[in-house]
C-alpha positions as CSV (number, residue, x, y, z in Angstrom):
1,X,-4.3,21.8,-30.2
2,X,-1.0,19.8,-30.3
3,X,-1.1,16.0,-30.1
4,X,2.0,13.9,-29.1
5,X,2.8,10.3,-28.3
6,X,4.9,9.7,-25.2
7,X,6.6,6.3,-24.7
8,X,8.2,4.7,-21.7
9,X,8.7,1.5,-19.6
10,X,5.7,2.0,-17.2
11,X,2.6,4.1,-17.1
12,X,3.6,6.2,-14.0
13,X,7.0,7.0,-15.7
14,X,5.2,8.2,-18.9
15,X,2.6,10.2,-17.0
16,X,5.3,11.9,-15.0
17,X,7.0,13.0,-18.3
18,X,3.6,14.3,-19.6
19,X,3.0,16.4,-16.5
20,X,6.6,17.7,-16.4
21,X,6.6,18.8,-20.0
22,X,3.0,20.1,-20.4
23,X,1.6,20.4,-16.8
24,X,-2.1,21.2,-16.4
25,X,-2.4,22.0,-20.1
26,X,-2.1,18.3,-20.9
27,X,-5.2,16.2,-21.8
28,X,-4.7,12.4,-21.9
29,X,-6.3,11.0,-25.0
30,X,-5.4,7.3,-25.0
31,X,-3.1,4.8,-23.3
32,X,-1.8,1.5,-24.8
33,X,0.5,-1.3,-23.8
34,X,2.6,-3.1,-26.4
35,X,2.3,-6.9,-26.3
36,X,3.9,-9.6,-28.3
37,X,7.3,-11.0,-29.3
38,X,7.9,-8.4,-32.1
39,X,7.9,-5.5,-29.7
40,X,10.2,-7.3,-27.3
41,X,12.6,-8.3,-30.0
42,X,12.8,-4.7,-31.2
43,X,13.1,-3.5,-27.6
44,X,10.3,-1.0,-28.1
45,X,9.0,0.9,-25.0
46,X,6.0,-1.1,-23.8
47,X,3.8,1.8,-22.8
48,X,2.5,4.6,-25.1
49,X,0.4,7.6,-24.0
50,X,-1.2,10.0,-26.5
51,X,-1.8,13.4,-25.0
52,X,-3.1,16.7,-26.3
53,X,-1.9,20.1,-25.3
54,X,-4.7,22.6,-24.9
55,X,-4.3,26.4,-25.3
56,X,-3.1,28.2,-22.2
57,X,-6.3,30.2,-22.2
58,X,-8.2,27.1,-21.1
59,X,-10.4,24.5,-22.7
60,X,-14.0,25.5,-23.5
61,X,-16.8,23.2,-24.5
62,X,-15.7,23.3,-28.1
63,X,-12.2,22.2,-27.3
64,X,-13.5,19.4,-25.1
65,X,-15.8,18.1,-27.8
66,X,-13.0,18.3,-30.3
67,X,-10.7,16.3,-28.0
68,X,-13.3,13.6,-27.5
69,X,-13.8,13.2,-31.2
70,X,-10.0,13.1,-31.7
71,X,-9.7,10.4,-29.0
72,X,-12.4,8.2,-30.6
73,X,-10.7,8.5,-34.0
74,X,-7.3,7.8,-32.6
75,X,-8.5,4.7,-30.8
76,X,-10.1,3.4,-34.0
77,X,-6.9,4.1,-35.9
78,X,-4.6,2.4,-33.4
79,X,-6.9,-0.6,-33.0
80,X,-6.8,-1.1,-36.8
81,X,-3.1,-0.6,-37.1
82,X,-2.2,-2.8,-34.1
83,X,-4.8,-5.4,-34.9
84,X,-6.2,-5.2,-31.4
85,X,-9.8,-4.6,-32.2
86,X,-12.1,-7.1,-30.4
87,X,-13.1,-9.2,-33.3
88,X,-15.9,-11.1,-31.5
89,X,-17.7,-7.9,-30.8
90,X,-20.1,-6.4,-33.4
91,X,-18.9,-3.1,-35.0
92,X,-21.8,-1.1,-33.5
93,X,-21.0,-2.5,-30.0
94,X,-17.3,-1.5,-30.3
95,X,-18.2,2.0,-31.3
96,X,-20.8,2.2,-28.5
97,X,-18.3,1.1,-25.9
98,X,-15.7,3.6,-27.0
99,X,-18.2,6.4,-26.8
100,X,-18.8,5.3,-23.2
101,X,-15.1,5.3,-22.3
102,X,-14.4,1.5,-22.4
103,X,-10.9,0.8,-23.6
104,X,-9.9,-1.9,-26.1
105,X,-8.5,-4.4,-23.5
106,X,-11.7,-4.2,-21.5
107,X,-13.9,-4.4,-24.6
108,X,-12.3,-7.7,-25.6
109,X,-13.4,-9.2,-22.2
110,X,-17.0,-8.3,-23.2
111,X,-17.0,-10.4,-26.3
112,X,-20.2,-12.6,-26.7
113,X,-20.0,-16.4,-26.6
114,X,-20.2,-16.5,-30.4
115,X,-20.9,-14.2,-33.4
116,X,-24.4,-15.7,-33.6
117,X,-25.1,-14.1,-30.2
118,X,-26.9,-10.8,-30.8
119,X,-27.7,-8.5,-28.0
120,X,-27.2,-8.7,-24.3
121,X,-24.4,-6.1,-24.1
122,X,-25.9,-4.6,-20.9
123,X,-26.1,-8.0,-19.3
124,X,-22.5,-8.8,-20.3
125,X,-21.4,-5.5,-18.7
126,X,-23.4,-6.2,-15.5
127,X,-21.7,-9.7,-15.3
128,X,-18.3,-8.0,-15.1
129,X,-19.2,-6.4,-11.8
130,X,-19.3,-7.7,-8.3
131,X,-20.8,-5.7,-5.4
132,X,-20.7,-5.6,-1.6
133,X,-24.2,-4.3,-0.9
134,X,-22.6,-1.5,1.1
135,X,-20.9,-1.7,4.4
136,X,-21.3,-5.2,5.9
137,X,-23.5,-5.4,9.0
138,X,-20.7,-7.2,10.7
139,X,-18.1,-4.5,10.0
140,X,-17.1,-2.4,13.0
141,X,-14.6,0.0,11.3
142,X,-14.5,1.1,7.7
143,X,-12.1,3.7,6.1
144,X,-12.3,5.6,2.9
145,X,-9.0,6.3,1.1
146,X,-8.2,7.9,-2.3
147,X,-6.7,10.8,-4.2
148,X,-7.4,14.4,-3.5
149,X,-10.7,16.0,-4.5
150,X,-12.8,12.9,-5.0
151,X,-15.4,13.7,-2.3
152,X,-14.4,11.4,0.5
153,X,-15.7,13.6,3.4
154,X,-19.1,14.1,1.8
155,X,-19.3,10.4,1.0
156,X,-18.5,9.5,4.6
157,X,-21.4,11.7,5.7
158,X,-23.7,10.0,3.2
159,X,-22.8,6.5,4.3
160,X,-23.2,7.6,7.9
161,X,-26.7,8.8,7.2
162,X,-27.7,5.6,5.4
163,X,-26.4,3.4,8.3
164,X,-27.9,5.7,11.0
165,X,-31.4,6.3,9.6
166,X,-32.0,3.3,7.3
167,X,-30.1,0.5,9.0
168,X,-30.6,1.9,12.5
169,X,-27.0,1.4,13.5
170,X,-25.1,3.5,16.0
171,X,-22.4,5.3,14.0
172,X,-19.3,7.3,15.0
173,X,-17.1,9.4,12.7
174,X,-13.3,9.7,12.8
175,X,-11.2,12.0,10.7
176,X,-7.4,12.1,10.1
177,X,-7.8,14.8,7.5
178,X,-6.4,17.6,9.6
179,X,-4.3,19.3,6.9
180,X,-7.0,20.4,4.4
181,X,-8.6,23.7,5.4
182,X,-12.1,23.2,6.8
183,X,-12.1,19.4,6.5
184,X,-12.5,18.8,10.3
185,X,-15.2,21.4,10.6
186,X,-17.1,20.0,7.6
187,X,-17.3,16.5,9.0
188,X,-17.9,17.7,12.5
189,X,-20.9,19.7,11.2
190,X,-22.3,16.6,9.6
191,X,-21.7,14.6,12.9
192,X,-23.5,17.3,14.9
193,X,-26.5,17.4,12.6
194,X,-26.9,13.6,12.8
195,X,-26.1,13.4,16.5
196,X,-23.0,11.2,16.0
197,X,-19.9,10.9,18.1
198,X,-16.9,12.6,16.4
199,X,-13.2,12.0,16.9
200,X,-10.0,13.6,15.4
201,X,-6.6,11.9,15.1
202,X,-3.3,13.3,13.9
203,X,-0.8,10.4,14.8
204,X,-1.0,6.6,14.5
205,X,-1.2,6.3,18.3
206,X,-4.1,8.9,18.4
207,X,-5.8,7.0,15.6
208,X,-5.6,3.7,17.5
209,X,-7.0,5.3,20.7
210,X,-9.8,7.1,18.8
211,X,-10.8,3.9,17.1
212,X,-11.0,2.1,20.4
213,X,-13.1,4.9,22.0
214,X,-15.4,5.1,19.0
215,X,-16.1,1.4,19.0
216,X,-17.2,1.7,22.7
217,X,-20.0,4.0,21.7
218,X,-20.9,2.9,18.2
219,X,-21.7,-0.2,16.2
220,X,-19.9,1.2,13.1
221,X,-17.0,3.6,12.9
222,X,-16.5,5.5,9.6
223,X,-13.0,7.0,9.0
224,X,-12.4,10.0,6.7
225,X,-8.8,10.3,5.4
226,X,-6.8,13.0,3.8
227,X,-6.5,12.8,0.0
228,X,-3.1,11.9,-1.2
229,X,-1.2,12.3,-4.5
230,X,-0.7,8.8,-5.8
231,X,2.8,9.7,-7.1
232,X,4.0,10.7,-3.6
233,X,4.9,7.4,-2.1
234,X,6.1,8.9,1.2
235,X,2.8,10.6,1.8
236,X,0.9,7.4,1.0
237,X,3.1,5.5,3.5
238,X,2.5,8.0,6.3
239,X,-1.3,7.8,5.7
240,X,-1.2,4.0,5.6
241,X,0.4,4.0,9.1
242,X,-2.5,6.0,10.4
243,X,-5.1,3.8,8.7
244,X,-3.4,0.6,9.7
245,X,-3.3,1.6,13.4
246,X,-7.1,1.6,13.4
247,X,-7.3,-2.0,12.0
248,X,-10.1,-1.4,9.5
249,X,-12.1,-4.3,8.4
250,X,-13.1,-2.5,5.2
251,X,-11.1,-0.1,3.1
252,X,-13.1,1.6,0.3
253,X,-10.8,3.0,-2.5
254,X,-12.7,6.1,-3.6
255,X,-12.2,7.2,-7.2
256,X,-14.0,9.7,-9.4
257,X,-16.0,8.4,-12.3
258,X,-15.3,11.6,-14.2
259,X,-11.5,11.0,-14.1
260,X,-9.5,10.0,-17.1
261,X,-8.4,6.5,-17.6
262,X,-4.6,7.0,-17.1
263,X,-5.1,8.9,-13.8
264,X,-7.5,6.3,-12.4
265,X,-5.2,3.5,-13.3
266,X,-2.3,5.1,-11.6
267,X,-4.4,5.9,-8.5
268,X,-5.8,2.4,-8.2
269,X,-2.3,0.9,-8.7
270,X,-0.6,3.1,-6.0
271,X,-3.4,2.8,-3.5
272,X,-3.0,-1.0,-3.4
273,X,-0.7,-0.2,-0.5
274,X,-3.9,0.2,1.6
275,X,-5.2,-3.3,0.6
276,X,-8.6,-2.0,-0.4
277,X,-11.5,-4.4,0.0
278,X,-13.8,-2.5,-2.4
279,X,-14.1,0.3,-4.9
280,X,-16.3,3.3,-4.4
281,X,-17.1,5.6,-7.4
282,X,-18.1,9.3,-6.9
283,X,-19.2,12.1,-9.3
284,X,-21.1,9.9,-11.7
285,X,-23.4,12.8,-12.4
286,X,-20.3,14.6,-13.8
287,X,-18.9,11.7,-15.9
288,X,-18.8,12.1,-19.6
289,X,-17.3,8.7,-20.2
290,X,-18.3,6.5,-17.2
291,X,-16.9,3.4,-18.9
292,X,-13.6,4.2,-17.2
293,X,-15.2,2.4,-14.1
294,X,-15.3,-0.8,-16.1
295,X,-11.7,-0.3,-17.1
296,X,-10.6,0.0,-13.5
297,X,-12.6,-3.1,-12.4
298,X,-11.1,-5.1,-15.3
299,X,-7.5,-4.3,-14.2
300,X,-8.2,-4.3,-10.4
301,X,-11.0,-6.9,-9.8
302,X,-12.5,-5.6,-6.6
303,X,-16.2,-5.4,-5.7
304,X,-18.0,-2.0,-5.7
305,X,-19.7,-0.7,-2.6
306,X,-21.3,2.6,-3.4
307,X,-22.0,5.1,-6.2
308,X,-22.5,8.9,-5.5
309,X,-24.4,11.1,-7.9
310,X,-24.2,14.6,-6.5
311,X,-23.5,16.8,-3.5
312,X,-26.7,16.4,-1.5
313,X,-26.4,14.6,1.8
314,X,-27.8,11.9,2.2
315,X,-29.8,11.7,-1.1
316,X,-27.1,11.4,-3.7
317,X,-25.7,8.0,-2.9
318,X,-26.8,4.5,-3.8
319,X,-25.6,1.0,-2.9
320,X,-24.0,-0.4,-6.1
321,X,-25.7,-3.1,-8.1
322,X,-24.5,-4.7,-11.3
323,X,-27.6,-3.6,-13.1
324,X,-27.2,0.1,-12.1
325,X,-23.5,0.0,-13.0
326,X,-24.3,-1.3,-16.4
327,X,-26.9,1.5,-16.9
328,X,-24.4,4.1,-15.8
329,X,-21.7,2.7,-18.2
330,X,-24.1,3.0,-21.1
331,X,-25.7,6.2,-20.0
332,X,-23.9,8.5,-22.6
333,X,-25.3,6.4,-25.5
334,X,-28.7,6.0,-23.9
335,X,-29.1,9.7,-23.2
336,X,-28.0,10.4,-26.8
337,X,-30.7,8.1,-28.1
338,X,-33.4,9.7,-26.0
339,X,-32.2,13.2,-27.1
340,X,-32.4,12.2,-30.7
341,X,-35.9,10.8,-30.3
342,X,-37.0,14.0,-28.6
343,X,-35.7,16.1,-31.4
344,X,-37.3,13.7,-33.9
345,X,-40.7,14.1,-32.2
């Protein structure tokens, strides 16, 4: 496995170089931003990204474990050399946070009030989150936006089921995802099973009319959108025109908890075009390092609406709470402790 450091002026610029040179064989290990006068005086590139190139035959479980170990060791090394280790945190907390996917910048924000303060890491993590308690009862139209493959269509169906059967609201579904094969049929099937009105729009004018008609027959309109590549600004702009035409009161930026830190940062940054009102994290059941959620919230301080934990509709969704988020962030370590106890017994 080859490891290399890429440098540049911005994270999107560096990530573009990584994908151009290594493509899908690239595995992002760590990202870092230079700060301080010394770097500016020497005119050093402010962004560094360490990436590994996996064998073309694919990465098996052994390669993945090796990459994670390498990432942890690399973070420890760079933190020491750059003097960026969060000094107010206890060593065991620092290592625990890294194992969960929390980066150095975010870890510093979790420092306790004083070195005499022992414990309360879960409480400190919970305090970093704000939540929305799901879709507001006053909201008439809410849209889900995000990159490709994050599970927006299934999540729209899950939210619709929650609102329809638990909150007893009249719900209608609208989709503008007419390009992905089977997307319309998938959401239409969910709508039929739940007895919900269903609308399809392909242009901004159609989207505006569909939103108006849906509001006439429902208390809440949920909009499913096509996934877009965050690096294709023209595609994001065309989708924004569709979403804006419906005048959503809520926009849920949907991101996968099993994504890597650099990709999530880039997606969250580019999707600010949609003026998201909240974050929604999917695929928590597949996340090896769920601490990336905390990294996103640290850089983009938005409340969190929902968490999804599987493919089942409507079971695998929950309204986010700070306590549950803290549990998920620490789940890799907690599961490891339980496993060790089980083997010890």
